[in-house]
N, C-alpha and C positions, 0 to 999 in steps of 0.2 A: 403393914409397914413395908414399903417397897424399897428396893435397892437402886440407888441412882449412881450412874457412872459419871465421875468427875475427873478432872485433870489430876487432882490430888490422889484419888484412888488408883489411877493408872501409874502414877509415879511411885507410890508406896507399895504397889503389888509385888514387884520383884524383891523388895526388902523382906516382906512377910513370907513370900514363897521360899526364899533362901533359908529363912529361919525354920519354916515348916519342914523343909527337906533335911536340914541338919538335925532337927528334933526327931524326925522319923528314922533316919539312919542310925542315930545313937540308940534309940529304943530297939530297932530291928536288927542291930548288929549281932546280937546273941541268939538269934532265931536260926534253927536248923531248918532249911527250906524243905528237906526231905521228910521231916517230922511234921511240918506245918501243912504240907500238901496232902490232901486226901484224894487218892485216885478214884475216879468215877468208873468203877468196874463195868457198869452197865454200858456206858457209851464206848469205853475202850475195848472191852472184850466182846460183849454181845453184839452191839451194833457196828463195831469197827472191824476188829481183826477177824472175827468169824465170818462176817459178811465178805471180806476179801478172800478168805479161805474158800468159801463156796464159789465165788466168781473165778478164782484161780483154778479150782477143780474143773469148772465148766470149760474154761479156755483150754486147759490141758487136754481134756477129753476131745474137744473140737480139733485140736492140733493133731492128736494121735489117731482119732477115728472119724473125724468129721462130725456131722450133725446127728447121725443115728445113735451114737452112744449117749449124747446129751439127752436125746429123746427117751432113751432107755432109763437114764437116771431119773428123769421126770416121771416116767411111767411107774417106776418102782416107788417113788415117793407117793404117787397117787394111789397105789395099790395097798398101802399100809392100812390094815383094818382099824376101824374106830375103837378108841379106848378112852375112858373118862379122863379128862384133863390133858389130853394129847391132841394138838391141832393136826388136822389132816390137810395135806397140801394137794387137794384134788385138782386145782387149776395150775399145777406145775409151779415152777419158780420164776415165772416171767415177771412178777412184781416183787422181786426180792428186796428192792430198795425201800419198799413200803412196809416191810415186816416190822412188827414190834419186838422189843427185847424178849418178851415171853414167847413169841413165835420162833425167834432164833434159838431160844433154849430148847423148845420142842424139836427143832430141826437138829440140834446137837445130839439129842437122845437117839435119833433114828439114822442120822447120816452115815455112821460107821457101818450099819447093816445095809444101807443102800449102795455104798461103794464096794462092799465086800463081794468078791467074785463078779464084778461088773465086766471085767475083761481079763484075758489071760495071756495072750501072745501078741507079739508085734507083727500083726498081719500086713501092715503097710510099710514095714521095714524102716521105721522112723529112727533116725539117729538120736542118741540120748533118750531112748524110750524109758518111760516111767513105769515100773512094775506096779501092778495092783496091790501087792503086799505092802509096798512103801506108802502108797496112798492111804491104805487102811491103817497102817501104823501111825501115820500123821494124824488121822482123826482120833485114833485111840489115845495118843499122847496128848492131843489137844483136850480131849474130854477129861483125862486125869488131871492135867494142869488146871483146867477150869474148875473142877470139883474141889481141888485143894485151895484154889484162890477164894472160894466162897466160905471157907472156914472162918469162924469168928476169932479163934485163938489158934496160934501155931506152936507146935512143938518143934524142936530142932530137927527131928526126923521128917516132919512134914516139909520143912523148908528144904531139906536135902532132896526129898522126892520131887518137890517143885522144881528145883534147879536141874535135876536129871531130866525131867519132862521138857523143860525149856531147851536144854542142850540137845535133846533128841529131836525136838521140833526143828530147831535151827539146822541140825545135821541133815534131816530129811528134806527140808526145803532147799538146802544147798545141793543135795543130791538130785532133787527133782528139777531144780531151776534151769539147768542147761536145756531141758526139753521145752521150756517156755520162753 
């Protein structure tokens, strides 16, 4: 049974559309959008924010030390020994945009160790130099926040720790941002 468009249908469509809108708004007026929306953690955190954190780190290192430090970051990633269930990034992070969520989670597990002691002094006399300790603390806070976000149920203390992590991440990004 096909649907045919006629002048009658076109004339009546706005009338039915307005009734449908009134019906939907009356039903949906009591819905809390924050309770109705389920955040997609994988796309938001794994593929979104962490991806940008890695890109930000690479750009920060390029700005402070040029290309050699980015190469050292890639070398450290490639030098991580094999371990069951852990992806090894032997080909560097050149294809970071094509990583899966699972590969990003593997990267989260090792990134804090890769950036730790990556550099120590401001040899190029960069204004607003970002200390390595701040960069490591950023990854540490990210990992803690991410781990808490994966809980199935939250206690009040979990939410308080989560809030502290987010505040610390924002403060560190604010402190680091003038350098980028």
